[in-house]
C-alpha positions in Angstrom: -12.9 -24.9 1.7 -9.9 -23.3 3.4 -7.3 -22.3 0.2 -4.1 -20.1 1.6 -1.6 -21.1 -1.6 -2.2 -21.3 -5.4 -0.8 -20.7 -8.6 -1.9 -18.6 -11.4 -0.9 -17.1 -14.6 -1.8 -12.9 -15.9 -1.5 -11.7 -19.0 -1.7 -8.4 -19.7 -3.5 -7.0 -23.0 -1.1 -6.5 -25.8 -1.5 -2.5 -27.9 -3.7 -2.1 -30.9 -1.7 -2.2 -33.8 -1.2 1.5 -35.7 -2.7 1.7 -39.0 -1.7 2.4 -42.2 -3.8 4.6 -44.4 -4.0 7.7 -46.4 -6.2 10.0 -46.5 -8.9 10.1 -49.4 -11.2 12.9 -50.2 -12.8 14.3 -53.5 -10.6 17.5 -54.8 -7.8 17.0 -52.6 -4.7 15.5 -54.0 -2.0 13.4 -52.0 -4.1 13.8 -48.5 -1.0 12.2 -47.0 -1.3 9.8 -44.8 -3.7 9.5 -41.9 -3.2 6.4 -39.7 -4.4 6.1 -36.2 -2.3 4.8 -33.4 -3.6 1.7 -31.7 -5.5 2.0 -28.1 -3.5 0.5 -24.8 -3.6 -3.1 -23.7 -5.6 -3.4 -20.4 -3.5 -4.0 -17.2 -3.9 -6.3 -14.6 -4.4 -5.0 -11.4 -5.2 -7.1 -7.9 -7.5 -5.4 -5.4 -7.8 -6.8 -1.7 -11.4 -7.4 -0.7 -12.5 -7.5 3.1 -15.3 -9.8 2.0 -13.3 -12.8 0.6 -11.4 -15.1 3.1 -9.7 -17.7 0.9 -8.5 -18.3 -2.5 -10.7 -21.3 -3.4 -12.1 -19.7 -6.4 -8.7 -19.8 -8.0 -8.8 -22.9 -8.1 -11.0 -23.3 -10.8 -9.7 -20.9 -12.9 -6.0 -20.5 -13.4 -5.4 -18.0 -16.2 -6.6 -14.4 -16.1 -6.2 -12.2 -19.6 -6.5 -8.5 -19.6 -8.3 -7.5 -23.0 -6.2 -6.2 -26.4 -6.1 -2.2 -27.5 -8.4 -1.9 -30.3 -6.4 -0.9 -33.9 -5.7 2.6 -35.2 -8.1 3.4 -38.5 -8.2 5.8 -40.8 -8.9 9.8 -40.4 -6.2 9.8 -37.4 -8.5 7.5 -35.2 -6.8 6.1 -32.2 -7.9 2.8 -31.2 -9.7 2.4 -27.6 -7.6 1.3 -24.7 -8.6 -1.2 -23.1 -10.6 -1.7 -19.6 -8.0 -3.0 -17.0 -9.1 -6.5 -15.6 -9.0 -6.3 -11.8 -8.8 -9.5 -9.7 -10.2 -9.6 -6.2 -7.9 -11.5 -3.7 -8.1 -11.8 0.4 -7.0 -8.7 2.8 -3.1 -9.9 3.4 -2.7 -12.1 0.2 1.3 -11.8 -1.0 1.8 -12.4 -4.6 5.4 -13.4 -5.6 6.9 -14.3 -8.8 6.4 -17.9 -9.2 10.0 -18.4 -11.1 11.9 -16.3 -9.0 10.3 -15.6 -5.8 10.1 -12.0 -5.9 7.6 -10.2 -4.0 5.4 -8.3 -6.5 3.4 -7.5 -4.0 1.7 -7.5 -0.2 -2.3 -6.8 -0.5 -2.7 -5.6 3.1 -4.9 -2.7 2.1 -7.5 -2.2 -0.5 -5.4 0.0 -2.5 -5.2 -1.3 -6.1 -1.8 -2.6 -7.5 -1.0 -2.9 -11.2 1.1 -6.2 -11.2 1.2 -6.8 -15.3 1.0 -3.8 -17.4 -0.5 -3.7 -20.8 1.2 -3.0 -23.7 1.3 0.7 -25.5 -0.5 1.2 -28.7 1.3 0.9 -31.8 1.6 4.1 -33.8 -0.2 4.9 -37.2 1.5 5.6 -40.4 0.9 9.3 -39.7 3.6 9.7 -37.5 6.2 8.8 -39.8 5.9 10.9 -42.9 8.9 13.3 -43.1 9.8 15.4 -45.9 12.0 12.6 -47.8 9.1 9.8 -47.0 6.1 11.2 -47.8 4.3 8.2 -48.4 5.1 5.8 -45.0 3.5 2.7 -46.4 3.9 1.0 -42.7 3.1 1.7 -38.9 4.2 0.5 -35.8 2.7 -2.2 -34.3 1.2 -2.8 -30.7 3.9 -3.8 -28.2 3.0 -7.0 -26.4 1.6 -6.7 -22.4 3.4 -8.3 -19.6 2.6 -11.9 -18.5 3.8 -13.4 -15.4 3.3 -16.6 -13.9 2.8 -15.6 -10.2 1.8 -17.7 -6.7 -0.7 -16.0 -4.6 0.0 -16.5 -0.8 -2.6 -15.6 1.7 -0.7 -14.2 4.9 -3.7 -13.4 7.6 -3.3 -10.0 8.8 -3.7 -10.5 13.0 -2.1 -9.2 15.5 -1.7 -12.1 17.7 -1.1 -16.2 16.8 -1.8 -18.7 19.0 0.3 -21.1 18.4 0.8 -24.6 20.5 0.4 -28.3 20.3 -3.3 -30.0 18.9 -5.8 -30.3 21.9 -3.6 -27.6 24.6 -7.0 -25.3 24.3 -6.1 -22.8 21.7 -9.9 -23.0 20.3 -10.8 -22.7 23.3 -9.1 -19.3 24.4 -10.1 -18.1 21.1 -14.0 -18.3 21.5 -13.9 -17.2 25.4 -12.0 -13.9 24.4 -14.0 -13.2 21.3 -17.1 -13.7 18.9 -14.9 -16.5 17.1 -16.9 -20.1 17.4 -14.6 -22.6 15.8 -15.1 -26.5 16.3 -14.0 -27.8 19.9 -13.8 -31.1 20.4 -11.6 -33.3 22.6 -9.4 -34.8 19.8 -6.5 -33.9 17.8 -6.5 -31.2 14.6 -10.0 -30.2 15.4 -9.6 -27.2 13.8 -8.3 -27.6 10.0 -8.1 -24.2 9.3 -7.0 -21.1 10.8 -9.8 -18.9 12.5 -10.3 -15.2 13.2 -11.5 -13.6 16.4 -11.8 -9.8 17.3 -10.8 -9.2 21.1 -12.6 -5.8 22.3 -10.7 -3.8 25.3 -13.2 -1.5 25.6 -14.6 1.7 23.6 -12.6 1.8 21.0 -9.5 -0.6 21.1 -9.6 -4.1 19.9 -7.1 -6.5 18.2 -7.0 -9.7 16.1 -6.1 -13.0 17.7 -5.7 -16.2 14.8 -5.6 -19.4 15.9 -3.4 -21.5 14.3 -4.1 -25.7 13.5 -1.9 -27.5 15.7 1.6 -27.7 15.1 3.5 -30.9 16.0 7.0 -31.6 15.9 8.8 -31.8 12.2 5.1 -29.4 11.2 8.3 -26.8 9.3 9.5 -29.9 7.3 6.0 -30.5 6.2 5.0 -32.9 9.0 0.8 -33.0 10.3 -1.0 -29.6 8.8 1.6 -27.0 10.5 3.8 -26.5 7.6 0.9 -25.2 6.0 -0.3 -22.6 8.5 3.0 -21.2 9.5 3.0 -19.1 7.1 0.1 -17.3 9.2 2.1 -16.4 11.9 4.5 -14.3 9.9 2.7 -11.4 10.2 1.8 -11.4 13.9 2.9 -9.1 16.3 3.2 -11.2 19.3 3.5 -14.9 19.8 0.8 -16.3 22.2 2.1 -19.3 22.8 -0.5 -22.2 24.9 0.6 -25.1 26.6 -1.2 -28.0 28.4 0.9 -27.5 31.9 -1.3 -30.4 32.9 0.4 -33.5 30.8 -3.4 -35.0 31.1 -2.2 -36.6 27.5 1.1 -38.1 29.1 3.4 -35.2 27.3 5.8 -33.2 29.1 5.3 -29.4 29.0 8.5 -28.5 28.7 9.3 -30.7 25.8 5.9 -29.3 24.4 7.3 -25.1 24.5 11.2 -26.5 23.5 9.5 -28.1 20.0 7.1 -25.7 18.9 9.7 -22.7 19.4 11.9 -25.1 17.3 9.3 -25.3 14.2 9.2 -21.2 14.5 12.8 -20.9 14.3 13.0 -23.6 11.6 10.7 -22.1 9.5 12.0 -18.4 10.0 15.0 -17.0 11.9 12.6 -13.9 12.5 9.9 -15.8 13.9 12.2 -16.9 16.6 13.0 -13.6 17.9 9.3 -12.7 17.7 7.7 -11.1 21.2 6.1 -14.2 22.6 3.9 -14.7 25.9 3.8 -18.3 27.2 0.1 -19.4 28.5 0.0 -22.4 30.8 -4.2 -24.4 30.4 -5.9 -26.2 31.8 -4.7 -25.1 35.2 -8.0 -26.8 36.9 -6.5 -30.2 36.1 -3.1 -29.9 37.1 -1.4 -29.8 40.6 0.3 -26.4 42.0 3.9 -28.1 41.9 3.2 -28.6 38.1 2.2 -25.3 37.2 4.9 -23.8 39.7 7.7 -26.0 37.9 6.7 -24.9 34.3 6.6 -20.9 35.2 10.4 -21.4 36.8 11.1 -23.2 33.5 9.6 -20.5 31.1 10.9 -17.6 33.5 14.4 -19.0 32.9 13.8 -18.6 29.2 13.1 -15.1 29.3 9.4 -15.4 28.8 6.3 -13.9 30.6 3.9 -16.6 32.1 0.4 -17.0 32.7 -1.3 -19.8 34.6 -5.1 -19.9 32.9 -8.0 -22.0 32.4 -9.8 -21.3 29.2 -12.6 -23.9 30.3 -13.2 -21.6 33.7 -11.9 -18.7 32.4 -9.7 -18.4 35.5 -6.7 -16.0 34.8 -8.0 -15.1 31.2 -8.9 -11.3 31.8 -5.5 -11.1 32.9 -3.7 -12.7 30.0 -5.8 -10.8 27.8 -4.6 -7.6 29.3 -1.2 -8.4 29.2 -1.2 -8.9 25.4 -3.1 -5.7 24.8 -0.4 -4.0 26.8 2.3 -5.5 25.2 0.8 -4.9 21.7 0.5 -1.2 22.3 3.9 -1.1 22.3 5.0 -3.4 19.5 5.0 -2.1 15.8 2.0 -2.4 13.1 1.9 -5.8 11.5 4.5 -6.8 9.6 4.1 -5.9 5.5 6.5 -7.8 2.9 8.6 -5.6 0.6 7.9 -5.3 -2.8 11.0 -6.0 -4.9 11.3 -4.6 -8.0 12.3 -5.8 -11.4 16.1 -4.3 -12.0 16.5 -1.9 -15.0 18.5 -4.5 -17.4 18.2 -6.3 -20.3 16.8 -10.1 -19.4 19.8 -12.1 -17.9 18.5 -14.9 -19.8 18.4 -13.0 -23.4 21.1 -13.8 -25.6 22.5 -10.4 -26.2 24.0 -11.3 -29.4 20.8 -12.6 -30.9 20.1 -9.7 -33.3 20.6 -9.1 -37.2 20.9 -5.9 -38.8 19.8 -5.2 -42.7 20.2 -2.1 -45.1 16.8 -1.7 -46.6 16.2 1.5 -48.4 18.6 3.4 -46.5 17.1 2.4 -43.2 19.1 0.2 -41.1 16.4 -2.3 -39.7 17.4 -4.1 -36.0 15.8 -7.3 -36.0 16.1 -9.0 -31.9 13.6 -10.8 -30.5 14.8 -10.2 -26.7 14.6 -6.0 -27.4 10.2 -6.6 -27.6 9.8 -6.6 -23.6 12.8 -3.4 -23.5 11.1 -1.8 -26.1 7.7 -2.3 -24.3 9.2 0.1 -21.2 10.7 2.7 -23.5 9.0 5.6 -23.5 10.1 8.1 -27.0 8.7 11.3 -25.4 11.1 10.7 -22.2 14.7 11.2 -22.3 16.0 9.2 -19.4 14.2 6.3 -20.8 16.1 6.9 -24.5 19.0 6.6 -22.2 18.0 3.4 -21.1 17.1 1.7 -24.7 20.5 3.3 -25.9 22.6 1.6 -23.1 20.7 -1.3 -23.6 21.7 -1.1 -27.3 25.5 -0.5 -26.3 26.0 -3.4 -24.3 24.6 -5.7 -26.6 27.1 -4.5 -29.2 24.0 -3.5 -31.3 25.5 0.3 -31.9 29.3 -1.0 -32.5 27.8 -3.4 -35.0 25.7 0.2 -36.5 28.8 1.8 -37.0 31.2 -1.3 -38.3 28.1 -1.5 -41.1 29.0 3.0 -41.9 25.9 4.4 -40.2 25.9 8.4 -40.1 24.5 11.1 -38.1 21.1 11.2 -39.2 20.8 8.0 -40.5 17.5 6.2 -39.7 17.5 2.9 -37.5 14.5 0.8 -37.1 14.2 -1.3 -34.4 11.0 -3.5 -34.6 9.0 -0.8 -36.7 10.5 1.6 -33.7 12.7 4.5 -35.9 14.9 6.9 -34.7 17.6 9.4 -36.8 20.9 8.0 -35.4 23.0 10.0 -32.9 26.5 9.3 -32.1 
């Protein structure tokens, strides 16, 4: 079963909580806090696997959750960090955020990609001991791991895409020039899934050809099977447009040619400008006048034309040589650019939704929308702390603290993340 589009949910592991513990040992008085840090939650990693060719496995499992980090323990023992969760997908899979459509990863190489990062482990109470607070009875909880609903979209990695109406001979052509063995029969929509074939041109030289299931007029709007498989043409460096020049099924080759190009343009403007070679197939069934007339028409449109007969192999070698030479002049297979998340607070959050209270001289800030923000903050990195400061300034939290009389050196606690206030 060929599946090339699924929606799943991924969730990285939460960080383990820091421990609240005090050293207990015979003859050692006031041993002090010794709570260990929590471990990091497991990442969710996607990796392309050349042994996979379909997303069918994701029809049966739609939720993937990585392990949480372990909690800290006494004696300053840190919790164990969780192992990453590796999700294997076919080569050429594009991962998009379901809600926004943002491209998160293009798995065109076997290189693993981290898509959801595990939460950082919380600090144990040993981090919070100061000369004036020698018995901290609190620790920092672990941060939640990232969570996304994503769509997986398989876009075949092929150099050449065969397009054309059903029953024009695309499957016969790919079976002749490669080792692919698609189903071939004299009826429409014989090919129900894309078929890949490797065309060998000699020692150390080859290219990949994809037989895209038959398009029909209206495919870009969901008619027939074409709209489901047009995505597989997007990566192709070259389009090989196969047309039945014999008109044996009562269709006009010129109208067929124009209709398919309209569907490619309607699906993607970029596709309409993709280099294209036109193969007039079934020449053994056509009169020479028909072939010459269609050849003139195609060349007037600015395309290269080759008359062939896939069934008798007539003209096929010349066509494939021309395809190979054209590929030598074209850029590599297209890769989709990853769209990074902007480093700003979530636009859906209400930045005015916070409360500040004073407890034992500590200014305690409560703001649920700050949870993912703090998950990205590294206390040991200056730029990271500057980013947090900008968020606090934009949201009005710093202004509110100053209205409440906070002074330099006062302790501010945000979701148990503590720091000294510096104006």
